C-alpha positions as CSV (number, residue, x, y, z in Angstrom):
1,M,-3.5,-20.5,-45.7
2,Q,-0.4,-19.3,-44.5
3,T,-1.1,-15.8,-43.6
4,A,-3.8,-17.6,-41.6
5,K,-0.9,-19.8,-40.1
6,K,1.2,-16.4,-39.3
7,L,-1.7,-14.6,-37.8
8,I,-2.6,-17.1,-35.6
9,V,1.5,-17.7,-34.0
10,I,1.3,-13.5,-33.7
11,L,-2.3,-14.0,-31.6
12,I,-0.3,-16.7,-29.6
13,L,2.4,-14.2,-28.6
14,L,0.2,-11.0,-28.0
15,L,-2.0,-13.7,-25.6
16,T,1.8,-14.9,-24.2
17,I,3.1,-11.8,-23.5
18,A,-0.1,-10.3,-22.3
19,G,-0.5,-13.0,-19.4
20,A,3.4,-12.6,-18.4
21,T,2.4,-8.9,-18.3
22,R,0.0,-9.4,-15.4
23,R,0.0,-8.1,-12.1
24,R,0.0,-10.3,-9.5
25,D,-1.8,-9.9,-6.3
26,P,-0.4,-8.2,-3.7
27,L,-2.4,-9.5,-1.6
28,T,-2.4,-13.3,-0.2
29,E,-5.7,-15.1,-0.1
30,A,-6.0,-15.2,3.4
31,E,-5.4,-11.2,3.8
32,T,-8.2,-11.2,0.7
33,D,-10.0,-12.9,2.6
34,K,-9.9,-11.2,6.0
35,L,-11.0,-8.3,3.9
36,R,-14.2,-10.1,3.0
37,E,-14.9,-10.5,6.3
38,V,-14.9,-6.8,7.4
39,A,-15.9,-5.2,4.1
40,L,-18.5,-3.3,5.5
41,E,-16.8,-2.3,9.0
42,P,-14.4,0.5,7.9
43,Y,-12.3,1.1,10.8
44,K,-11.3,-3.4,11.0
45,R,-10.5,-2.7,7.1
46,L,-8.5,0.0,7.7
47,K,-6.8,-1.7,10.4
48,L,-5.8,-4.5,8.5
49,L,-4.6,-2.4,5.7
50,V,-2.5,-1.1,7.3
51,E,-1.2,-4.4,9.3
52,F,-1.0,-6.5,5.7
53,A,1.5,-2.9,4.8
54,E,3.7,-2.6,7.6
55,A,4.3,-6.5,7.2
56,R,5.2,-5.6,3.8
57,L,7.8,-3.3,5.6
58,V,8.8,-6.0,8.3
59,A,9.7,-8.6,6.0
60,I,12.0,-6.2,4.5
61,D,13.7,-5.0,7.0
62,Q,13.8,-9.2,7.7
63,M,15.5,-9.8,4.4
64,R,18.2,-6.8,4.8
65,S,19.5,-8.4,8.3
66,D,19.5,-11.8,7.7
67,P,23.3,-12.8,5.6
68,K,21.5,-16.4,3.9
69,L,18.9,-14.0,2.1
70,T,21.0,-11.9,-0.3
71,E,20.2,-13.8,-3.1
72,G,18.2,-11.8,-5.2
73,R,17.4,-9.9,-2.4
74,G,16.8,-6.1,-4.4
75,K,14.4,-8.2,-6.7
76,K,13.1,-9.7,-3.4
77,I,12.6,-5.8,-2.1
78,H,11.4,-4.6,-5.3
79,D,8.3,-6.7,-4.7
80,L,7.6,-5.8,-1.5
81,L,8.0,-2.1,-1.9
82,E,5.5,-2.7,-4.8
83,D,3.3,-4.9,-3.2
84,F,3.4,-1.6,-0.2
85,T,2.6,0.7,-3.0
86,A,-0.3,-1.2,-4.3
87,I,-1.5,-1.0,-0.2
88,L,-1.2,2.3,0.3
89,D,-3.5,2.5,-2.6
90,E,-6.0,0.7,-1.8
91,I,-6.1,2.7,2.3
92,N,-6.9,6.0,0.1
93,S,-9.4,4.1,-2.0
94,N,-11.4,2.9,1.6
95,L,-10.9,6.5,2.9
96,D,-12.4,7.8,-0.4
97,M,-15.3,5.2,-0.3
98,Y,-16.0,5.4,3.8
99,A,-15.9,9.5,3.7
100,G,-18.0,9.6,0.8
101,R,-20.7,7.3,1.9
102,P,-23.2,8.7,4.8
103,L,-22.2,6.8,7.8
104,N,-24.2,5.8,11.3
105,K,-22.9,7.6,14.1
106,D,-21.1,4.1,15.3
107,D,-19.5,4.2,11.9
108,K,-18.8,7.9,12.0
109,K,-16.8,6.9,14.8
110,D,-15.1,3.3,13.6
111,F,-14.0,5.6,10.6
112,R,-12.3,8.3,12.2
113,K,-10.1,5.6,14.3
114,G,-9.3,3.6,11.0
115,V,-8.5,7.3,9.8
116,K,-6.4,7.9,13.0
117,A,-4.3,4.6,13.0
118,V,-3.5,5.5,9.4
119,I,-2.0,8.4,10.4
120,E,0.0,6.9,13.2
121,A,1.0,4.2,10.0
122,A,2.5,6.7,8.3
123,D,5.0,7.9,10.6
124,K,6.3,4.7,11.6
125,F,6.8,3.7,7.5
126,E,7.9,7.0,6.7
127,L,10.5,6.4,9.3
128,K,11.0,2.5,7.9
129,L,11.7,3.9,4.0
130,R,13.7,6.4,5.2
131,T,15.6,3.8,7.0
132,L,16.1,1.9,3.6
133,K,16.9,4.5,1.4
134,S,19.6,5.7,3.9
135,A,21.2,2.7,4.2
136,V,22.6,2.4,0.1
137,D,24.6,5.4,1.5
138,T,26.5,3.5,4.5
139,D,26.2,-0.3,2.8
140,P,27.9,-1.3,0.1
141,Q,25.2,-4.3,-0.7
142,A,22.5,-2.3,0.0
143,K,23.7,0.2,-2.3
144,T,24.2,-2.2,-5.3
145,E,20.7,-4.0,-4.7
146,S,19.2,-0.4,-4.7
147,Q,19.2,-0.8,-8.2
148,D,16.5,-3.0,-8.2
149,Y,14.3,-0.9,-6.2
150,H,15.8,2.9,-6.0
151,Y,12.2,3.7,-8.4
152,V,10.1,1.2,-6.6
153,L,10.8,3.2,-3.3
154,Q,10.7,6.8,-4.5
155,D,6.8,5.5,-6.0
156,A,5.7,4.0,-2.4
157,E,7.4,7.7,-0.6
158,D,5.2,9.3,-3.1
159,A,2.5,7.0,-2.1
160,L,3.1,7.3,1.7
161,K,2.9,10.5,1.3
162,S,-0.9,10.7,-0.4
163,S,-2.0,8.3,2.0
164,A,-0.8,11.0,5.1
165,D,-2.1,13.7,3.3
166,V,-5.7,12.1,2.5
167,A,-5.7,11.2,6.2
168,R,-5.3,14.1,7.2
169,E,-7.3,16.4,5.4
170,Y,-10.3,13.6,6.5
171,M,-9.2,14.2,10.3
172,N,-9.5,17.5,10.1
173,D,-12.7,17.9,7.4
174,K,-14.1,15.6,10.7
175,D,-13.1,18.0,13.3
176,Q,-14.2,21.0,11.0
177,D,-17.9,19.5,11.4
178,K,-17.4,18.7,15.1
179,E,-16.8,22.7,15.2
180,K,-19.5,23.6,13.2
181,V,-22.2,21.5,15.5
182,G,-20.9,23.1,18.0
183,Q,-21.4,26.6,16.6
184,K,-24.7,25.7,16.0
185,K,-25.9,24.4,20.0
186,K,-24.8,28.1,20.9
């Protein structure tokens, strides 16, 4: 009987630990609903994801510039960077999904516009991440806070590079496809 009680206690502890380690969703309910509404529209979906990623970086900028928000700022920046990285991963998944799917003429055009939006955003995002990283050298408060988000910032930079590379690759593939079609017509 004692063994059964011990097993039950251990099982409850394991379930509690498993529940505590569950990752939070990087998107709000409203953002998730917006994505559902445009699930079959590549450009709109990619554009929304770019907006959501940008919102995380804007929130970091606002937090860093407001002296009233110093309490726990490093951890909050950590969480926002994690969300940003997760959204970039979702962008990559969407690029792969739409690139691998046969699309009609209008959807191909929309996909191409979405890829272009991702590339343009990547340049802005890179600048914001570099600014955050360089603040550590000039701002003592940022240096202290960066201990909470240093590794996640590196992950975000890597994810951004990957996302930009994937988008540029798809844009180049589409350009090469156009060239092949043009050569066949001659």
